[in-house]
N, C-alpha and C positions, 0 to 999 in steps of 0.2 A: 314763565316761558319767555315772555317779552324782555324781562330783565336780563336773562341769560344771553339772548340774541344781542341785545344792546351792549352788554358787557363785552361779548366777543368782538362785535364790530368796532367798538371804541379801542379795544386792545389792539386790534389789527391795524387800525388807523394810526394809533400811537407808534407802533412798531414801523410802520411805512414811513411816517413823518421823520422818525429818528434815523432810519437808514438813509433817506434822501438828504437829510441835513448833513450827516456824516460824509456822504459822497461829495456834495458841494463843498464842504469845508476842506476836505482833502484836496479837491481840484484847485481851490484857491491858494492853498499853501505851498504848491511845488509847481510854479510856472516854468515853462521852458526857457532857459537862458541862452544867450548867444554862444557861450562856451561849451554848451552841451553837444555842439556839432563835432567836437573833437573826441567825443566818447563813443561815436558811431563807428563801427567796423562792418565790413562786408567781405564776402568770399568771391573770388573770380577765378577764371582759368582752371576749372575743376578737371582733373584727369584721374581716371580709374585704371588700376593696374590690369594687365590682360587676365590674370587669374582672379580678379575681383576681390582680392584680400586686402588691398591698400588703396587709399585715396590721397592724392596730392592737390593742393590748391594754394592760391595766393590770398593772403588776408590783408586787405588795404584798411587803412585809417588816415585821417587828416593829421598833418603836423602843425601844432600851435606855434612852433618856432619858425616855420618856413611858410610864406604866403603862397596859398593855392597849391601847395605840395601834397601829392599822394604818397603815402609811404607803404610799400608792399613787402610782405615777408612770406617766404615759402614754408609751407607746413606739410 
């Protein structure tokens, strides 16, 4: 009985150690770079049609070619 409990506990500890190791390894491989800011987009000026069947909004992103410029697109 004690061997069965010890076996299950050691298996659970091994699984937890493997999972935490994988999470730590993944976090170290993909740090946030300065250029990643240009991949961020957000919506603004949301408008809903009177019959609530359509939504219009402006999608903003940063331009890597223009310093400090926001680029907006209507959708």
